C-alpha positions in Angstrom: 30.8 -22.2 17.2 28.2 -19.5 16.3 31.0 -17.1 15.3 32.4 -19.9 13.1 29.1 -20.4 11.4 28.7 -16.7 10.8 32.1 -16.5 9.2 31.1 -19.3 6.8 28.1 -17.5 5.6 29.9 -14.3 4.7 31.8 -15.3 1.6 30.8 -17.6 -1.3 34.3 -17.4 -2.9 35.5 -20.5 -1.1 32.3 -22.4 -0.8 33.7 -26.0 -1.3 36.4 -25.4 1.2 34.1 -23.7 3.6 31.6 -26.6 3.4 34.4 -29.1 4.0 35.6 -27.3 7.1 32.1 -26.9 8.4 31.4 -30.6 7.8 34.6 -31.6 9.6 33.5 -29.7 12.7 30.1 -31.4 12.6 31.5 -35.0 12.4 30.9 -37.1 15.5 33.1 -40.0 16.5 31.7 -43.4 17.3 33.4 -46.2 19.3 32.7 -49.4 17.5 33.7 -52.5 19.5 34.4 -55.6 17.5 35.1 -53.9 14.1 36.6 -57.1 12.8 33.4 -59.1 13.2 30.5 -59.4 10.8 28.2 -56.8 12.3 31.1 -54.5 13.2 32.4 -54.6 9.7 29.0 -53.6 8.2 28.6 -50.8 10.8 32.1 -49.6 10.0 31.2 -49.4 6.3 27.9 -47.6 6.9 28.7 -45.1 9.6 31.0 -42.9 7.6 28.3 -42.6 4.9 26.2 -41.0 7.6 28.9 -38.5 8.6 30.5 -40.3 11.5 34.1 -40.8 12.3 34.8 -44.4 13.5 37.2 -45.6 16.2 37.0 -49.4 16.1 38.4 -51.8 18.6 40.3 -55.0 17.8 41.7 -57.7 20.1 44.5 -58.8 17.8 46.9 -56.4 16.2 47.2 -58.7 13.2 43.5 -58.0 12.4 44.2 -54.2 11.9 45.7 -54.8 8.4 43.0 -57.4 7.5 40.1 -55.1 8.4 41.7 -52.1 6.6 42.2 -54.2 3.5 38.7 -55.5 3.6 37.2 -52.1 4.0 39.4 -50.6 1.3 38.5 -53.4 -1.1 34.8 -52.7 -0.6 35.6 -49.1 -1.9 35.2 -47.5 1.5 37.0 -44.3 2.4 39.0 -45.2 5.5 40.3 -41.6 6.1 37.9 -41.3 9.1 38.6 -44.7 10.5 40.9 -45.4 13.4 41.6 -48.8 14.9 42.9 -49.4 18.4 44.0 -52.7 20.0 42.2 -53.3 23.4 41.9 -56.1 25.8 38.4 -55.9 27.1 39.0 -58.8 29.5 41.5 -57.0 31.7 41.0 -54.2 34.2 43.6 -52.0 32.5 42.1 -52.3 29.0 
C-alpha cells in the first residue's frame, strides 16, 4: 500500500482519478443486519456518506427491491450498497 500511495503523489495530471482510486482503496465494508428496518434504513443512508460500503441483510427477497427504491428515492447513491438474503434462524444461514 505504501508503494501505491507514493505513486499517487508523483503526478498531479490525473488528480481527480487518482483521488477516486485512492478513496476506493480506503473504503471499508460494513455488515448491516436488518437493513429493511427503521434503524437499519437510517444507518444505510448515513454510512456511505462517511465513506463506508454497506452490505445489508434481508430476510425476505421481496424486500430487496423495496429497500433499494426507498434509498434511491431519498437521493442516496446505492452504488456502494449490496443486499443479501439470509436466514439468521438456521444453522446454515
